[in-house]
C-alpha positions in Angstrom: 269.5 -36.7 -143.3 266.0 -37.4 -141.8 266.9 -36.0 -138.4 266.5 -32.5 -138.5 268.5 -31.6 -135.5 271.1 -33.3 -136.5 271.4 -31.6 -139.7 271.2 -28.0 -138.0 274.1 -29.4 -135.9 276.1 -30.0 -138.6 274.9 -27.3 -140.5 276.1 -24.8 -137.5 279.5 -26.9 -136.9 280.3 -26.2 -140.9 279.3 -22.5 -140.4 281.8 -22.4 -137.7 284.4 -24.1 -139.6 284.2 -21.9 -142.5 284.4 -18.7 -140.3 287.6 -20.1 -138.3 289.1 -21.3 -141.8 288.5 -17.7 -143.2 290.1 -15.8 -140.0 293.3 -18.5 -140.2 293.3 -17.4 -143.7 293.6 -13.7 -142.9 295.9 -14.0 -140.1 298.6 -16.5 -142.5 297.9 -13.2 -145.1 298.6 -10.8 -142.3 301.7 -13.0 -140.8 303.1 -13.0 -145.1 302.4 -9.4 -145.8 304.0 -8.1 -142.1 307.1 -10.1 -142.9 308.3 -9.9 -146.1 311.9 -9.4 -145.3 312.1 -13.0 -143.7 310.7 -14.7 -147.1 313.6 -16.0 -148.6 315.4 -19.4 -148.8 318.8 -20.0 -148.6 321.4 -22.9 -149.7 320.6 -24.7 -146.9 316.9 -25.0 -147.2 317.0 -26.3 -150.6 319.6 -28.6 -150.0 317.3 -30.1 -147.1 314.0 -29.8 -149.6 316.1 -31.2 -152.5 319.2 -33.0 -151.2 322.0 -33.0 -153.8 320.0 -33.5 -156.6 320.5 -30.5 -159.4 317.9 -28.2 -159.0 316.3 -25.7 -161.7 314.6 -22.4 -160.5 311.8 -20.9 -162.3 310.8 -17.4 -161.8 307.9 -15.6 -162.6 307.3 -11.8 -161.7 305.2 -8.5 -162.7 306.8 -6.2 -164.8 309.5 -3.8 -163.2 310.9 -6.5 -160.9 314.2 -5.8 -160.0 317.1 -8.5 -159.8 320.2 -7.9 -157.9 323.0 -10.7 -158.7 326.2 -10.8 -156.1 328.7 -13.3 -156.6 329.8 -14.2 -152.3 332.5 -16.5 -153.7 333.2 -18.3 -156.8 330.7 -21.1 -155.7 328.3 -19.2 -154.6 325.8 -16.3 -155.5 323.1 -14.5 -154.1 320.3 -13.3 -156.1 317.9 -10.8 -154.7 314.2 -10.4 -156.4 311.8 -7.3 -155.7 308.4 -6.3 -156.9 306.5 -2.8 -156.2 303.7 -4.5 -158.2 302.8 -7.8 -157.4 304.0 -11.5 -156.3 307.0 -12.9 -157.5 306.5 -16.8 -158.0 309.5 -19.0 -157.7 309.2 -22.7 -158.8 312.2 -25.2 -157.9 312.2 -28.7 -160.0 315.0 -31.2 -159.2 316.4 -34.3 -161.2 
């Protein structure tokens, strides 16, 4: 840019936006950390995402993760995953 004043203004705005972005990321991290008990999906959530398509779930978790499977009915199971050592990654694939 040939106009130094405009360059300074853009740099100032960029710095401000970077600061706001970091603050929002920190707030999102805090929100997720303080509301772990609400971090789950139910069957209706999956249906909203994938409709009636067949869905495969891939789970990657650190050693020591506990897995509990509860049969609620012959057609319905509940899977609970818990890790004290790191994050659990869940990927959904549909046809």
